[in-house]
Backbone as CSV, one residue per row, in Angstrom:
resi,resn,N_x,N_y,N_z,CA_x,CA_y,CA_z,C_x,C_y,C_z
1,MET,102.924,124.874,92.131,102.575,123.460,92.114,101.065,123.328,92.254
2,SER,100.471,122.494,91.472,99.031,122.302,91.552,98.725,120.866,91.968
3,GLN,97.510,120.691,92.431,97.090,119.356,92.863,96.978,118.440,91.661
4,ARG,97.394,117.206,91.837,97.247,116.227,90.761,95.872,115.588,90.799
5,LEU,95.339,115.452,92.006,93.987,114.928,92.172,93.116,116.023,92.762
6,ARG,92.026,116.275,92.126,91.088,117.274,92.619,90.245,116.662,93.718
7,GLY,90.003,117.422,94.765,89.155,116.955,95.847,87.695,116.909,95.427
8,ILE,86.952,116.059,96.063,85.515,115.938,95.810,84.797,117.027,96.601
9,SER,83.938,117.764,95.944,83.195,118.840,96.615,81.993,118.259,97.356
10,ASP,81.408,119.068,98.236,80.202,118.636,98.958,79.083,118.292,97.985
11,GLU,78.967,119.076,96.918,77.899,118.857,95.946,78.085,117.560,95.167
12,GLU,79.341,117.175,94.930,79.632,115.961,94.170,79.568,114.699,95.018
13,ALA,79.714,114.845,96.312,79.797,113.691,97.206,78.458,112.973,97.323
14,SER,78.525,111.659,97.232,77.336,110.832,97.450,77.808,109.505,98.040
15,GLY,76.898,108.789,98.637,77.238,107.501,99.222,78.229,107.634,100.369
16,LEU,79.256,106.773,100.386,80.235,106.748,101.467,81.027,108.062,101.579
17,PRO,81.486,108.671,100.463,82.170,109.964,100.609,81.304,111.017,101.308
18,LYS,80.022,111.051,101.003,79.141,112.015,101.674,79.051,111.710,103.163
19,GLU,78.955,110.439,103.521,78.916,110.060,104.937,80.212,110.479,105.645
20,ILE,81.348,110.305,104.970,82.631,110.687,105.546,82.693,112.201,105.742
21,PHE,82.243,112.971,104.757,82.244,114.429,104.874,81.335,114.871,106.015
22,ASP,80.166,114.255,106.123,79.245,114.601,107.209,79.868,114.296,108.569
23,ALA,80.523,113.151,108.675,81.179,112.772,109.937,82.324,113.734,110.251
24,SER,83.089,114.098,109.246,84.195,115.033,109.440,83.683,116.383,109.925
25,ASN,82.619,116.865,109.307,82.033,118.147,109.731,81.528,118.081,111.162
26,GLU,80.935,116.955,111.525,80.404,116.800,112.880,81.525,116.671,113.918
27,LEU,82.531,115.879,113.610,83.586,115.598,114.581,84.676,116.667,114.639
28,LEU,84.979,117.279,113.491,86.091,118.221,113.429,85.668,119.643,113.071
29,GLY,84.421,119.805,112.663,83.946,121.140,112.313,84.162,121.522,110.860
30,ARG,84.834,120.677,110.107,85.071,120.937,108.690,85.589,119.667,108.028
31,THR,85.689,119.716,106.698,86.276,118.616,105.956,87.570,119.117,105.330
32,ALA,88.677,118.540,105.725,89.990,118.963,105.236,90.161,118.616,103.761
33,ASN,91.012,119.382,103.091,91.291,119.134,101.678,91.813,117.720,101.451
34,LEU,92.677,117.230,102.341,93.220,115.885,102.171,92.116,114.829,102.222
35,VAL,91.150,115.004,103.091,90.022,114.054,103.160,89.229,114.108,101.862
36,ARG,89.069,115.307,101.304,88.345,115.445,100.025,89.068,114.708,98.902
37,ILE,90.399,114.737,98.916,91.173,114.039,97.895,91.127,112.533,98.145
38,LEU,91.293,112.139,99.408,91.265,110.711,99.739,89.891,110.091,99.491
39,ALA,88.858,110.909,99.403,87.499,110.389,99.192,87.358,109.692,97.840
40,HIS,88.337,109.850,96.955,88.332,109.066,95.709,88.500,107.584,96.041
41,SER,89.077,107.316,97.200,89.201,105.964,97.730,88.529,105.975,99.109
42,PRO,87.208,105.847,99.159,86.452,106.067,100.392,86.911,105.267,101.606
43,GLN,87.342,104.033,101.419,87.783,103.240,102.572,89.043,103.842,103.191
44,LEU,89.932,104.363,102.359,91.132,105.020,102.865,90.766,106.315,103.590
45,ALA,89.848,107.084,103.017,89.403,108.328,103.652,88.736,108.043,105.003
46,LYS,87.967,106.971,105.061,87.295,106.593,106.304,88.319,106.241,107.382
47,TRP,89.341,105.469,107.018,90.403,105.109,107.955,91.152,106.361,108.410
48,PHE,91.515,107.227,107.464,92.279,108.428,107.782,91.490,109.350,108.709
49,LEU,90.202,109.514,108.463,89.380,110.359,109.316,89.368,109.824,110.748
50,GLY,89.268,108.516,110.905,89.322,107.917,112.236,90.631,108.213,112.939
51,LEU,91.726,108.147,112.200,93.041,108.467,112.762,93.110,109.923,113.203
52,VAL,92.671,110.833,112.351,92.715,112.263,112.668,91.864,112.566,113.896
53,VAL,90.686,112.001,113.966,89.807,112.229,115.117,90.464,111.702,116.390
54,ALA,91.067,110.520,116.319,91.715,109.942,117.503,92.892,110.786,117.971
55,VAL,93.587,111.433,117.059,94.736,112.260,117.409,94.311,113.639,117.906
56,ARG,93.228,114.173,117.349,92.866,115.563,117.631,91.771,115.767,118.669
57,GLN,90.895,114.811,118.841,89.730,115.011,119.696,89.923,114.356,121.064
58,PRO,89.924,115.138,122.139,90.080,114.566,123.480,89.029,113.501,123.805
59,ASP,87.811,113.668,123.322,86.751,112.690,123.587,87.024,111.345,122.908
60,ALA,87.900,111.361,121.894,88.217,110.129,121.168,89.553,109.539,121.604
61,GLY,90.155,110.116,122.634,91.383,109.549,123.178,92.643,110.375,123.000
62,ALA,92.560,111.526,122.318,93.754,112.351,122.131,94.274,112.823,123.482
63,MET,95.570,112.683,123.679,96.150,113.067,124.962,97.188,114.177,124.821
64,SER,97.482,114.601,123.596,98.484,115.642,123.397,97.872,117.028,123.588
65,ASP,98.715,117.949,123.975,98.303,119.329,124.196,97.969,119.999,122.857
66,VAL,96.910,120.771,122.824,96.477,121.453,121.604,97.590,122.338,121.065
67,ARG,98.270,123.063,121.931,99.345,123.951,121.482,100.475,123.164,120.838
68,LEU,100.784,121.998,121.378,101.837,121.175,120.805,101.429,120.646,119.434
69,ARG,100.178,120.217,119.290,99.688,119.747,117.985,99.736,120.863,116.960
70,ASN,99.318,122.087,117.366,99.350,123.213,116.435,100.782,123.547,116.030
71,LEU,101.707,123.497,116.966,103.109,123.753,116.662,103.651,122.708,115.681
72,ALA,103.299,121.456,115.894,103.735,120.388,114.985,103.167,120.604,113.585
73,THR,101.921,121.043,113.494,101.300,121.322,112.204,102.029,122.451,111.490
74,LEU,102.290,123.527,112.214,102.997,124.665,111.612,104.400,124.282,111.155
75,LYS,105.126,123.555,111.973,106.490,123.147,111.627,106.482,122.233,110.405
76,THR,105.575,121.287,110.369,105.485,120.378,109.233,105.148,121.140,107.965
77,SER,104.201,122.075,108.062,103.842,122.883,106.896,105.018,123.697,106.399
78,THR,105.772,124.289,107.328,106.944,125.084,106.959,107.993,124.216,106.262
79,LEU,108.273,123.054,106.834,109.257,122.154,106.245,108.865,121.667,104.852
80,ASN,107.572,121.528,104.631,107.068,121.056,103.335,106.831,122.182,102.343
81,GLY,107.106,123.418,102.759,106.933,124.557,101.846,105.483,124.903,101.577
82,CYS,104.622,124.599,102.521,103.193,124.903,102.373,103.005,126.416,102.388
83,ARG,102.262,126.937,101.434,102.076,128.374,101.314,100.857,128.907,102.055
84,TYR,100.003,128.045,102.548,98.813,128.549,103.251,98.635,127.858,104.565
């Protein structure tokens, strides 16, 4: 299965998508593939990044245990047939 929408690369990003990628790198240490794809609709990517930061970053209010979040990620990936 291949992606239907190609993600925006760092080199291609400008304006709001570039700001979102920079914020993602600063807050999360990287820019996820899903954020790169959502950047085709920058307002949606901006909202999604805020959600991810709030769920994952203790400084932004996340209260769940890191191990539990990682387990949920692995289980979801397995259920969805994710290969990587």
